[in-house]
Structure formats: structure tokens, C-alpha cells
PDB file with one MODEL, atoms N, CA, C and O in Angstrom:
MODEL        1
ATOM      1  N   MET A   1     -47.425 -96.716-103.397  1.00  0.00           N
ATOM      2  CA  MET A   1     -47.807 -95.761-104.406  1.00  0.00           C
ATOM      3  C   MET A   1     -47.112 -96.134-105.708  1.00  0.00           C
ATOM      4  O   MET A   1     -45.911 -96.404-105.723  1.00  0.00           O
ATOM      5  N   THR A   2     -47.854 -96.148-106.773  1.00  0.00           N
ATOM      6  CA  THR A   2     -47.310 -96.461-108.081  1.00  0.00           C
ATOM      7  C   THR A   2     -47.134 -95.170-108.864  1.00  0.00           C
ATOM      8  O   THR A   2     -48.043 -94.342-108.927  1.00  0.00           O
ATOM      9  N   VAL A   3     -45.975 -95.006-109.454  1.00  0.00           N
ATOM     10  CA  VAL A   3     -45.686 -93.821-110.252  1.00  0.00           C
ATOM     11  C   VAL A   3     -45.621 -94.243-111.705  1.00  0.00           C
ATOM     12  O   VAL A   3     -44.874 -95.156-112.056  1.00  0.00           O
ATOM     13  N   ARG A   4     -46.404 -93.579-112.560  1.00  0.00           N
ATOM     14  CA  ARG A   4     -46.388 -93.881-113.992  1.00  0.00           C
ATOM     15  C   ARG A   4     -45.948 -92.649-114.743  1.00  0.00           C
ATOM     16  O   ARG A   4     -46.413 -91.545-114.463  1.00  0.00           O
ATOM     17  N   PHE A   5     -45.080 -92.827-115.669  1.00  0.00           N
ATOM     18  CA  PHE A   5     -44.570 -91.738-116.487  1.00  0.00           C
ATOM     19  C   PHE A   5     -44.655 -92.131-117.948  1.00  0.00           C
ATOM     20  O   PHE A   5     -44.648 -93.313-118.291  1.00  0.00           O
ATOM     21  N   ARG A   6     -44.735 -91.139-118.791  1.00  0.00           N
ATOM     22  CA  ARG A   6     -44.621 -91.371-120.230  1.00  0.00           C
ATOM     23  C   ARG A   6     -43.345 -90.696-120.689  1.00  0.00           C
ATOM     24  O   ARG A   6     -43.133 -89.510-120.438  1.00  0.00           O
ATOM     25  N   VAL A   7     -42.510 -91.445-121.352  1.00  0.00           N
ATOM     26  CA  VAL A   7     -41.259 -90.908-121.868  1.00  0.00           C
ATOM     27  C   VAL A   7     -41.208 -91.215-123.352  1.00  0.00           C
ATOM     28  O   VAL A   7     -41.043 -92.367-123.753  1.00  0.00           O
ATOM     29  N   ARG A   8     -41.351 -90.185-124.160  1.00  0.00           N
ATOM     30  CA  ARG A   8     -41.320 -90.324-125.623  1.00  0.00           C
ATOM     31  C   ARG A   8     -42.174 -91.498-126.113  1.00  0.00           C
ATOM     32  O   ARG A   8     -41.694 -92.374-126.833  1.00  0.00           O
ATOM     33  N   GLY A   9     -43.433 -91.496-125.713  1.00  0.00           N
ATOM     34  CA  GLY A   9     -44.366 -92.491-126.213  1.00  0.00           C
ATOM     35  C   GLY A   9     -44.381 -93.805-125.464  1.00  0.00           C
ATOM     36  O   GLY A   9     -45.136 -94.702-125.839  1.00  0.00           O
ATOM     37  N   LEU A  10     -43.592 -93.958-124.435  1.00  0.00           N
ATOM     38  CA  LEU A  10     -43.585 -95.197-123.665  1.00  0.00           C
ATOM     39  C   LEU A  10     -44.520 -95.033-122.479  1.00  0.00           C
ATOM     40  O   LEU A  10     -44.340 -94.124-121.669  1.00  0.00           O
ATOM     41  N   VAL A  11     -45.511 -95.900-122.370  1.00  0.00           N
ATOM     42  CA  VAL A  11     -46.477 -95.799-121.284  1.00  0.00           C
ATOM     43  C   VAL A  11     -46.618 -97.149-120.615  1.00  0.00           C
ATOM     44  O   VAL A  11     -46.604 -98.184-121.282  1.00  0.00           O
ATOM     45  N   GLY A  12     -46.755 -97.143-119.294  1.00  0.00           N
ATOM     46  CA  GLY A  12     -47.015 -98.373-118.558  1.00  0.00           C
ATOM     47  C   GLY A  12     -45.829 -99.304-118.521  1.00  0.00           C
ATOM     48  O   GLY A  12     -44.679 -98.883-118.646  1.00  0.00           O
ATOM     49  N   THR A  13     -46.128-100.583-118.344  1.00  0.00           N
ATOM     50  CA  THR A  13     -45.066-101.578-118.301  1.00  0.00           C
ATOM     51  C   THR A  13     -45.441-102.732-119.213  1.00  0.00           C
ATOM     52  O   THR A  13     -46.576-103.207-119.196  1.00  0.00           O
ATOM     53  N   ARG A  14     -44.496-103.170-119.993  1.00  0.00           N
ATOM     54  CA  ARG A  14     -44.673-104.325-120.859  1.00  0.00           C
ATOM     55  C   ARG A  14     -43.356-105.058-120.950  1.00  0.00           C
ATOM     56  O   ARG A  14     -42.287-104.450-120.886  1.00  0.00           O
ATOM     57  N   ALA A  15     -43.435-106.356-121.097  1.00  0.00           N
ATOM     58  CA  ALA A  15     -42.213-107.146-121.224  1.00  0.00           C
ATOM     59  C   ALA A  15     -41.675-107.025-122.636  1.00  0.00           C
ATOM     60  O   ALA A  15     -42.417-106.806-123.594  1.00  0.00           O
ATOM     61  N   GLY A  16     -40.365-107.174-122.736  1.00  0.00           N
ATOM     62  CA  GLY A  16     -39.722-107.169-124.040  1.00  0.00           C
ATOM     63  C   GLY A  16     -40.071-108.429-124.806  1.00  0.00           C
ATOM     64  O   GLY A  16     -40.814-109.272-124.302  1.00  0.00           O
ATOM     65  N   ARG A  17     -39.558-108.570-125.994  1.00  0.00           N
ATOM     66  CA  ARG A  17     -39.896-109.707-126.849  1.00  0.00           C
ATOM     67  C   ARG A  17     -39.521-111.042-126.232  1.00  0.00           C
ATOM     68  O   ARG A  17     -40.217-112.035-126.447  1.00  0.00           O
ATOM     69  N   ARG A  18     -38.470-111.087-125.494  1.00  0.00           N
ATOM     70  CA  ARG A  18     -38.016-112.359-124.927  1.00  0.00           C
ATOM     71  C   ARG A  18     -38.420-112.486-123.462  1.00  0.00           C
ATOM     72  O   ARG A  18     -37.824-113.267-122.721  1.00  0.00           O
ATOM     73  N   GLY A  19     -39.415-111.734-123.046  1.00  0.00           N
ATOM     74  CA  GLY A  19     -39.909-111.859-121.683  1.00  0.00           C
ATOM     75  C   GLY A  19     -39.163-111.009-120.672  1.00  0.00           C
ATOM     76  O   GLY A  19     -39.553-110.950-119.506  1.00  0.00           O
ATOM     77  N   GLY A  20     -38.105-110.354-121.100  1.00  0.00           N
ATOM     78  CA  GLY A  20     -37.357-109.488-120.199  1.00  0.00           C
ATOM     79  C   GLY A  20     -38.029-108.130-120.092  1.00  0.00           C
ATOM     80  O   GLY A  20     -39.084-107.899-120.684  1.00  0.00           O
ATOM     81  N   PRO A  21     -37.419-107.246-119.343  1.00  0.00           N
ATOM     82  CA  PRO A  21     -38.012-105.917-119.203  1.00  0.00           C
ATOM     83  C   PRO A  21     -38.010-105.163-120.526  1.00  0.00           C
ATOM     84  O   PRO A  21     -37.012-105.156-121.247  1.00  0.00           O
ATOM     85  N   GLY A  22     -39.126-104.535-120.832  1.00  0.00           N
ATOM     86  CA  GLY A  22     -39.251-103.748-122.053  1.00  0.00           C
ATOM     87  C   GLY A  22     -38.867-102.303-121.804  1.00  0.00           C
ATOM     88  O   GLY A  22     -38.536-101.933-120.678  1.00  0.00           O
ATOM     89  N   PRO A  23     -38.908-101.481-122.847  1.00  0.00           N
ATOM     90  CA  PRO A  23     -38.517-100.082-122.718  1.00  0.00           C
ATOM     91  C   PRO A  23     -39.381 -99.323-121.724  1.00  0.00           C
ATOM     92  O   PRO A  23     -38.881 -98.444-121.023  1.00  0.00           O
ATOM     93  N   ALA A  24     -40.667 -99.643-121.649  1.00  0.00           N
ATOM     94  CA  ALA A  24     -41.538 -98.940-120.700  1.00  0.00           C
ATOM     95  C   ALA A  24     -41.175 -99.304-119.271  1.00  0.00           C
ATOM     96  O   ALA A  24     -41.271 -98.463-118.377  1.00  0.00           O
ATOM     97  N   ASP A  25     -40.755-100.556-119.038  1.00  0.00           N
ATOM     98  CA  ASP A  25     -40.309-100.965-117.704  1.00  0.00           C
ATOM     99  C   ASP A  25     -39.078-100.168-117.295  1.00  0.00           C
ATOM    100  O   ASP A  25     -38.989 -99.687-116.165  1.00  0.00           O
ATOM    101  N   THR A  26     -38.147-100.031-118.202  1.00  0.00           N
ATOM    102  CA  THR A  26     -36.928 -99.283-117.927  1.00  0.00           C
ATOM    103  C   THR A  26     -37.261 -97.827-117.633  1.00  0.00           C
ATOM    104  O   THR A  26     -36.755 -97.256-116.666  1.00  0.00           O
ATOM    105  N   ALA A  27     -38.107 -97.225-118.459  1.00  0.00           N
ATOM    106  CA  ALA A  27     -38.489 -95.827-118.252  1.00  0.00           C
ATOM    107  C   ALA A  27     -39.187 -95.657-116.915  1.00  0.00           C
ATOM    108  O   ALA A  27     -38.918 -94.700-116.189  1.00  0.00           O
ATOM    109  N   GLY A  28     -40.071 -96.569-116.589  1.00  0.00           N
ATOM    110  CA  GLY A  28     -40.778 -96.490-115.313  1.00  0.00           C
ATOM    111  C   GLY A  28     -39.858 -96.587-114.123  1.00  0.00           C
ATOM    112  O   GLY A  28     -40.014 -95.845-113.153  1.00  0.00           O
ATOM    113  N   GLN A  29     -38.893 -97.499-114.182  1.00  0.00           N
ATOM    114  CA  GLN A  29     -37.970 -97.659-113.068  1.00  0.00           C
ATOM    115  C   GLN A  29     -37.077 -96.430-112.914  1.00  0.00           C
ATOM    116  O   GLN A  29     -36.876 -95.948-111.799  1.00  0.00           O
ATOM    117  N   VAL A  30     -36.544 -95.923-114.012  1.00  0.00           N
ATOM    118  CA  VAL A  30     -35.669 -94.746-113.948  1.00  0.00           C
ATOM    119  C   VAL A  30     -36.448 -93.548-113.416  1.00  0.00           C
ATOM    120  O   VAL A  30     -35.940 -92.804-112.578  1.00  0.00           O
ATOM    121  N   CYS A  31     -37.671 -93.354-113.893  1.00  0.00           N
ATOM    122  CA  CYS A  31     -38.482 -92.232-113.431  1.00  0.00           C
ATOM    123  C   CYS A  31     -38.879 -92.383-111.966  1.00  0.00           C
ATOM    124  O   CYS A  31     -38.947 -91.393-111.238  1.00  0.00           O
ATOM    125  N   SER A  32     -39.137 -93.595-111.534  1.00  0.00           N
ATOM    126  CA  SER A  32     -39.454 -93.829-110.126  1.00  0.00           C
ATOM    127  C   SER A  32     -38.260 -93.498-109.230  1.00  0.00           C
ATOM    128  O   SER A  32     -38.421 -92.890-108.171  1.00  0.00           O
ATOM    129  N   GLU A  33     -37.072 -93.897-109.655  1.00  0.00           N
ATOM    130  CA  GLU A  33     -35.870 -93.562-108.892  1.00  0.00           C
ATOM    131  C   GLU A  33     -35.663 -92.049-108.835  1.00  0.00           C
ATOM    132  O   GLU A  33     -35.271 -91.509-107.800  1.00  0.00           O
ATOM    133  N   LEU A  34     -35.924 -91.377-109.939  1.00  0.00           N
ATOM    134  CA  LEU A  34     -35.778 -89.927-109.985  1.00  0.00           C
ATOM    135  C   LEU A  34     -36.796 -89.259-109.057  1.00  0.00           C
ATOM    136  O   LEU A  34     -36.471 -88.285-108.379  1.00  0.00           O
ATOM    137  N   ALA A  35     -38.013 -89.775-109.025  1.00  0.00           N
ATOM    138  CA  ALA A  35     -39.044 -89.223-108.144  1.00  0.00           C
ATOM    139  C   ALA A  35     -38.658 -89.376-106.679  1.00  0.00           C
ATOM    140  O   ALA A  35     -38.975 -88.514-105.859  1.00  0.00           O
ATOM    141  N   VAL A  36     -37.979 -90.461-106.347  1.00  0.00           N
ATOM    142  CA  VAL A  36     -37.511 -90.656-104.971  1.00  0.00           C
ATOM    143  C   VAL A  36     -36.397 -89.659-104.653  1.00  0.00           C
ATOM    144  O   VAL A  36     -36.353 -89.100-103.558  1.00  0.00           O
ATOM    145  N   ASP A  37     -35.499 -89.440-105.611  1.00  0.00           N
ATOM    146  CA  ASP A  37     -34.388 -88.504-105.420  1.00  0.00           C
ATOM    147  C   ASP A  37     -34.841 -87.049-105.388  1.00  0.00           C
ATOM    148  O   ASP A  37     -34.190 -86.210-104.765  1.00  0.00           O
ATOM    149  N   LEU A  38     -35.953 -86.745-106.056  1.00  0.00           N
ATOM    150  CA  LEU A  38     -36.466 -85.374-106.135  1.00  0.00           C
ATOM    151  C   LEU A  38     -37.922 -85.335-105.652  1.00  0.00           C
ATOM    152  O   LEU A  38     -38.822 -85.052-106.443  1.00  0.00           O
ATOM    153  N   PRO A  39     -38.164 -85.614-104.365  1.00  0.00           N
ATOM    154  CA  PRO A  39     -39.541 -85.736-103.879  1.00  0.00           C
ATOM    155  C   PRO A  39     -40.344 -84.439-103.936  1.00  0.00           C
ATOM    156  O   PRO A  39     -41.572 -84.491-104.007  1.00  0.00           O
ATOM    157  N   ASP A  40     -39.702 -83.305-103.909  1.00  0.00           N
ATOM    158  CA  ASP A  40     -40.421 -82.028-103.903  1.00  0.00           C
ATOM    159  C   ASP A  40     -40.692 -81.477-105.297  1.00  0.00           C
ATOM    160  O   ASP A  40     -41.316 -80.425-105.433  1.00  0.00           O
ATOM    161  N   GLU A  41     -40.235 -82.166-106.322  1.00  0.00           N
ATOM    162  CA  GLU A  41     -40.390 -81.678-107.692  1.00  0.00           C
ATOM    163  C   GLU A  41     -41.597 -82.316-108.364  1.00  0.00           C
ATOM    164  O   GLU A  41     -41.875 -83.498-108.161  1.00  0.00           O
ATOM    165  N   ASP A  42     -42.305 -81.541-109.157  1.00  0.00           N
ATOM    166  CA  ASP A  42     -43.391 -82.048-109.987  1.00  0.00           C
ATOM    167  C   ASP A  42     -42.794 -82.389-111.341  1.00  0.00           C
ATOM    168  O   ASP A  42     -42.585 -81.504-112.172  1.00  0.00           O
ATOM    169  N   LEU A  43     -42.523 -83.655-111.565  1.00  0.00           N
ATOM    170  CA  LEU A  43     -41.813 -84.068-112.768  1.00  0.00           C
ATOM    171  C   LEU A  43     -42.701 -84.134-114.001  1.00  0.00           C
ATOM    172  O   LEU A  43     -42.180 -84.105-115.116  1.00  0.00           O
ATOM    173  N   GLY A  44     -43.987 -84.219-113.854  1.00  0.00           N
ATOM    174  CA  GLY A  44     -44.872 -84.254-115.014  1.00  0.00           C
ATOM    175  C   GLY A  44     -44.769 -85.554-115.780  1.00  0.00           C
ATOM    176  O   GLY A  44     -44.146 -86.516-115.330  1.00  0.00           O
ATOM    177  N   GLU A  45     -45.396 -85.565-116.956  1.00  0.00           N
ATOM    178  CA  GLU A  45     -45.433 -86.787-117.758  1.00  0.00           C
ATOM    179  C   GLU A  45     -44.151 -87.033-118.536  1.00  0.00           C
ATOM    180  O   GLU A  45     -43.724 -88.178-118.683  1.00  0.00           O
ATOM    181  N   TYR A  46     -43.541 -85.980-119.028  1.00  0.00           N
ATOM    182  CA  TYR A  46     -42.362 -86.120-119.872  1.00  0.00           C
ATOM    183  C   TYR A  46     -41.162 -85.440-119.228  1.00  0.00           C
ATOM    184  O   TYR A  46     -41.235 -84.273-118.843  1.00  0.00           O
ATOM    185  N   LEU A  47     -40.073 -86.160-119.113  1.00  0.00           N
ATOM    186  CA  LEU A  47     -38.872 -85.574-118.518  1.00  0.00           C
ATOM    187  C   LEU A  47     -38.312 -84.460-119.386  1.00  0.00           C
ATOM    188  O   LEU A  47     -37.716 -83.511-118.875  1.00  0.00           O
ATOM    189  N   TYR A  48     -38.500 -84.568-120.701  1.00  0.00           N
ATOM    190  CA  TYR A  48     -38.021 -83.503-121.590  1.00  0.00           C
ATOM    191  C   TYR A  48     -38.709 -82.177-121.263  1.00  0.00           C
ATOM    192  O   TYR A  48     -38.091 -81.116-121.354  1.00  0.00           O
ATOM    193  N   ASP A  49     -39.989 -82.237-120.881  1.00  0.00           N
ATOM    194  CA  ASP A  49     -40.710 -81.018-120.517  1.00  0.00           C
ATOM    195  C   ASP A  49     -40.099 -80.364-119.286  1.00  0.00           C
ATOM    196  O   ASP A  49     -40.058 -79.137-119.189  1.00  0.00           O
ATOM    197  N   CYS A  50     -39.629 -81.166-118.355  1.00  0.00           N
ATOM    198  CA  CYS A  50     -39.007 -80.614-117.143  1.00  0.00           C
ATOM    199  C   CYS A  50     -37.799 -79.752-117.505  1.00  0.00           C
ATOM    200  O   CYS A  50     -37.571 -78.706-116.897  1.00  0.00           O
ATOM    201  N   ILE A  51     -37.041 -80.189-118.481  1.00  0.00           N
ATOM    202  CA  ILE A  51     -35.868 -79.419-118.911  1.00  0.00           C
ATOM    203  C   ILE A  51     -36.293 -78.241-119.781  1.00  0.00           C
ATOM    204  O   ILE A  51     -35.824 -77.120-119.581  1.00  0.00           O
ATOM    205  N   ASP A  52     -37.174 -78.488-120.740  1.00  0.00           N
ATOM    206  CA  ASP A  52     -37.592 -77.437-121.668  1.00  0.00           C
ATOM    207  C   ASP A  52     -38.315 -76.287-120.966  1.00  0.00           C
ATOM    208  O   ASP A  52     -38.149 -75.128-121.347  1.00  0.00           O
ATOM    209  N   LEU A  53     -39.106 -76.596-119.957  1.00  0.00           N
ATOM    210  CA  LEU A  53     -39.909 -75.579-119.289  1.00  0.00           C
ATOM    211  C   LEU A  53     -39.226 -74.980-118.055  1.00  0.00           C
ATOM    212  O   LEU A  53     -39.781 -74.095-117.404  1.00  0.00           O
ATOM    213  N   TYR A  54     -38.042 -75.455-117.742  1.00  0.00           N
ATOM    214  CA  TYR A  54     -37.339 -74.963-116.552  1.00  0.00           C
ATOM    215  C   TYR A  54     -36.883 -73.521-116.762  1.00  0.00           C
ATOM    216  O   TYR A  54     -36.326 -73.187-117.808  1.00  0.00           O
ATOM    217  N   ARG A  55     -37.116 -72.684-115.780  1.00  0.00           N
ATOM    218  CA  ARG A  55     -36.672 -71.287-115.828  1.00  0.00           C
ATOM    219  C   ARG A  55     -35.319 -71.186-115.135  1.00  0.00           C
ATOM    220  O   ARG A  55     -35.215 -71.398-113.927  1.00  0.00           O
ATOM    221  N   MET A  56     -34.292 -70.864-115.900  1.00  0.00           N
ATOM    222  CA  MET A  56     -32.952 -70.708-115.333  1.00  0.00           C
ATOM    223  C   MET A  56     -32.987 -69.620-114.262  1.00  0.00           C
ATOM    224  O   MET A  56     -33.603 -68.569-114.442  1.00  0.00           O
ATOM    225  N   GLY A  57     -32.315 -69.895-113.148  1.00  0.00           N
ATOM    226  CA  GLY A  57     -32.255 -68.944-112.053  1.00  0.00           C
ATOM    227  C   GLY A  57     -33.373 -69.112-111.041  1.00  0.00           C
ATOM    228  O   GLY A  57     -33.431 -68.365-110.065  1.00  0.00           O
ATOM    229  N   SER A  58     -34.259 -70.073-111.249  1.00  0.00           N
ATOM    230  CA  SER A  58     -35.362 -70.265-110.302  1.00  0.00           C
ATOM    231  C   SER A  58     -34.939 -71.069-109.071  1.00  0.00           C
ATOM    232  O   SER A  58     -35.699 -71.178-108.109  1.00  0.00           O
ATOM    233  N   LYS A  59     -33.755 -71.619-109.099  1.00  0.00           N
ATOM    234  CA  LYS A  59     -33.182 -72.344-107.957  1.00  0.00           C
ATOM    235  C   LYS A  59     -31.796 -71.762-107.702  1.00  0.00           C
ATOM    236  O   LYS A  59     -31.206 -71.139-108.584  1.00  0.00           O
ATOM    237  N   PRO A  60     -31.280 -71.967-106.493  1.00  0.00           N
ATOM    238  CA  PRO A  60     -29.877 -71.594-106.260  1.00  0.00           C
ATOM    239  C   PRO A  60     -28.986 -72.351-107.256  1.00  0.00           C
ATOM    240  O   PRO A  60     -29.292 -73.482-107.636  1.00  0.00           O
ATOM    241  N   ARG A  61     -27.910 -71.733-107.663  1.00  0.00           N
ATOM    242  CA  ARG A  61     -27.039 -72.257-108.731  1.00  0.00           C
ATOM    243  C   ARG A  61     -26.623 -73.711-108.512  1.00  0.00           C
ATOM    244  O   ARG A  61     -26.696 -74.517-109.439  1.00  0.00           O
ATOM    245  N   CYS A  62     -26.189 -74.054-107.306  1.00  0.00           N
ATOM    246  CA  CYS A  62     -25.722 -75.428-107.076  1.00  0.00           C
ATOM    247  C   CYS A  62     -26.876 -76.432-107.187  1.00  0.00           C
ATOM    248  O   CYS A  62     -26.686 -77.537-107.696  1.00  0.00           O
ATOM    249  N   GLU A  63     -28.066 -76.057-106.715  1.00  0.00           N
ATOM    250  CA  GLU A  63     -29.226 -76.944-106.836  1.00  0.00           C
ATOM    251  C   GLU A  63     -29.667 -77.066-108.294  1.00  0.00           C
ATOM    252  O   GLU A  63     -30.078 -78.137-108.741  1.00  0.00           O
ATOM    253  N   GLU A  64     -29.576 -75.971-109.017  1.00  0.00           N
ATOM    254  CA  GLU A  64     -29.971 -75.939-110.414  1.00  0.00           C
ATOM    255  C   GLU A  64     -29.121 -76.906-111.245  1.00  0.00           C
ATOM    256  O   GLU A  64     -29.644 -77.676-112.051  1.00  0.00           O
ATOM    257  N   VAL A  65     -27.831 -76.854-111.040  1.00  0.00           N
ATOM    258  CA  VAL A  65     -26.917 -77.729-111.780  1.00  0.00           C
ATOM    259  C   VAL A  65     -27.189 -79.188-111.449  1.00  0.00           C
ATOM    260  O   VAL A  65     -27.205 -80.035-112.343  1.00  0.00           O
ATOM    261  N   GLU A  66     -27.403 -79.487-110.185  1.00  0.00           N
ATOM    262  CA  GLU A  66     -27.672 -80.865-109.771  1.00  0.00           C
ATOM    263  C   GLU A  66     -29.007 -81.352-110.333  1.00  0.00           C
ATOM    264  O   GLU A  66     -29.099 -82.471-110.839  1.00  0.00           O
ATOM    265  N   TYR A  67     -30.030 -80.522-110.245  1.00  0.00           N
ATOM    266  CA  TYR A  67     -31.371 -80.868-110.733  1.00  0.00           C
ATOM    267  C   TYR A  67     -31.344 -81.164-112.233  1.00  0.00           C
ATOM    268  O   TYR A  67     -31.812 -82.216-112.668  1.00  0.00           O
ATOM    269  N   LEU A  68     -30.803 -80.249-113.014  1.00  0.00           N
ATOM    270  CA  LEU A  68     -30.751 -80.436-114.460  1.00  0.00           C
ATOM    271  C   LEU A  68     -29.872 -81.622-114.842  1.00  0.00           C
ATOM    272  O   LEU A  68     -30.177 -82.338-115.796  1.00  0.00           O
ATOM    273  N   GLY A  69     -28.787 -81.834-114.109  1.00  0.00           N
ATOM    274  CA  GLY A  69     -27.923 -82.985-114.359  1.00  0.00           C
ATOM    275  C   GLY A  69     -28.620 -84.298-114.097  1.00  0.00           C
ATOM    276  O   GLY A  69     -28.458 -85.254-114.855  1.00  0.00           O
ATOM    277  N   MET A  70     -29.401 -84.352-113.021  1.00  0.00           N
ATOM    278  CA  MET A  70     -30.146 -85.575-112.700  1.00  0.00           C
ATOM    279  C   MET A  70     -31.196 -85.868-113.767  1.00  0.00           C
ATOM    280  O   MET A  70     -31.375 -87.017-114.169  1.00  0.00           O
ATOM    281  N   LEU A  71     -31.887 -84.828-114.224  1.00  0.00           N
ATOM    282  CA  LEU A  71     -32.879 -85.018-115.280  1.00  0.00           C
ATOM    283  C   LEU A  71     -32.232 -85.534-116.559  1.00  0.00           C
ATOM    284  O   LEU A  71     -32.724 -86.482-117.172  1.00  0.00           O
ATOM    285  N   GLN A  72     -31.134 -84.912-116.958  1.00  0.00           N
ATOM    286  CA  GLN A  72     -30.463 -85.327-118.197  1.00  0.00           C
ATOM    287  C   GLN A  72     -29.914 -86.740-118.074  1.00  0.00           C
ATOM    288  O   GLN A  72     -29.974 -87.510-119.033  1.00  0.00           O
ATOM    289  N   ASP A  73     -29.383 -87.092-116.910  1.00  0.00           N
ATOM    290  CA  ASP A  73     -28.879 -88.448-116.690  1.00  0.00           C
ATOM    291  C   ASP A  73     -30.009 -89.462-116.812  1.00  0.00           C
ATOM    292  O   ASP A  73     -29.833 -90.517-117.421  1.00  0.00           O
ATOM    293  N   ALA A  74     -31.168 -89.149-116.238  1.00  0.00           N
ATOM    294  CA  ALA A  74     -32.311 -90.062-116.327  1.00  0.00           C
ATOM    295  C   ALA A  74     -32.758 -90.224-117.774  1.00  0.00           C
ATOM    296  O   ALA A  74     -33.034 -91.341-118.212  1.00  0.00           O
ATOM    297  N   ILE A  75     -32.834 -89.133-118.515  1.00  0.00           N
ATOM    298  CA  ILE A  75     -33.223 -89.196-119.928  1.00  0.00           C
ATOM    299  C   ILE A  75     -32.227 -90.044-120.710  1.00  0.00           C
ATOM    300  O   ILE A  75     -32.627 -90.878-121.523  1.00  0.00           O
ATOM    301  N   ASP A  76     -30.938 -89.838-120.471  1.00  0.00           N
ATOM    302  CA  ASP A  76     -29.900 -90.611-121.164  1.00  0.00           C
ATOM    303  C   ASP A  76     -30.006 -92.100-120.844  1.00  0.00           C
ATOM    304  O   ASP A  76     -29.873 -92.936-121.738  1.00  0.00           O
ATOM    305  N   ARG A  77     -30.244 -92.435-119.575  1.00  0.00           N
ATOM    306  CA  ARG A  77     -30.383 -93.844-119.182  1.00  0.00           C
ATOM    307  C   ARG A  77     -31.571 -94.491-119.877  1.00  0.00           C
ATOM    308  O   ARG A  77     -31.479 -95.629-120.338  1.00  0.00           O
ATOM    309  N   ILE A  78     -32.686 -93.772-119.953  1.00  0.00           N
ATOM    310  CA  ILE A  78     -33.876 -94.323-120.609  1.00  0.00           C
ATOM    311  C   ILE A  78     -33.603 -94.549-122.092  1.00  0.00           C
ATOM    312  O   ILE A  78     -33.963 -95.594-122.636  1.00  0.00           O
ATOM    313  N   GLU A  79     -32.975 -93.589-122.744  1.00  0.00           N
ATOM    314  CA  GLU A  79     -32.692 -93.717-124.165  1.00  0.00           C
ATOM    315  C   GLU A  79     -31.719 -94.860-124.458  1.00  0.00           C
ATOM    316  O   GLU A  79     -31.807 -95.492-125.511  1.00  0.00           O
ATOM    317  N   ARG A  80     -30.797 -95.128-123.541  1.00  0.00           N
ATOM    318  CA  ARG A  80     -29.852 -96.235-123.722  1.00  0.00           C
ATOM    319  C   ARG A  80     -30.450 -97.559-123.267  1.00  0.00           C
ATOM    320  O   ARG A  80     -29.873 -98.615-123.528  1.00  0.00           O
ATOM    321  N   GLY A  81     -31.601 -97.521-122.589  1.00  0.00           N
ATOM    322  CA  GLY A  81     -32.235 -98.734-122.104  1.00  0.00           C
ATOM    323  C   GLY A  81     -31.609 -99.286-120.844  1.00  0.00           C
ATOM    324  O   GLY A  81     -31.755-100.470-120.542  1.00  0.00           O
ATOM    325  N   GLU A  82     -30.905 -98.432-120.097  1.00  0.00           N
ATOM    326  CA  GLU A  82     -30.259 -98.850-118.846  1.00  0.00           C
ATOM    327  C   GLU A  82     -31.186 -98.621-117.677  1.00  0.00           C
ATOM    328  O   GLU A  82     -31.961 -97.665-117.652  1.00  0.00           O
ATOM    329  N   ARG A  83     -31.100 -99.490-116.732  1.00  0.00           N
ATOM    330  CA  ARG A  83     -31.872 -99.320-115.500  1.00  0.00           C
ATOM    331  C   ARG A  83     -31.001 -98.714-114.505  1.00  0.00           C
ATOM    332  O   ARG A  83     -31.428 -98.471-113.376  1.00  0.00           O
TER     333      ARG A  83
ENDMDL
END
């Protein structure tokens, strides 16, 4: 199964200028890892939407903190270009 996400205008996979992984590759890999870690969650197209649309108190407190932390970590990794 292939998982495709859009993160701030990045869609699909493309190589960087020097043939290495491009920003869309990084975003795709990070989002795929997150989807594996959170199989029961509907992550949608944009990770920012997951945070913005989240209703506080809809999960038990410990799960809520972990969920939001994982989302923010994934967003930070994508913005820094880390896999």
C-alpha cells in the first residue's frame, strides 16, 4: 500500500537537485512512518490540519499528549528536511 500526503504544498516524490531525496520524499517517508505508528488515526492530507482540528479532551490525557507530540515531531522533521 502506498501512502501519499501533502505537507505545505509538497506532493508525491521527486529527487532533489543533485539526485538525492527531495523535500516531497522526506515528507512522504515521515508521514508513512507516522501512519504506521498511528494506524487507527485518519491523518488526512495535511498534518497541520490534524493539530488544528483536534478537539482537546477527545482522547485520554496520556494518549492525547503522545498523539499531539508525535504529530508535532513529524511536522518539525519535515520542516527541517530530516528523515
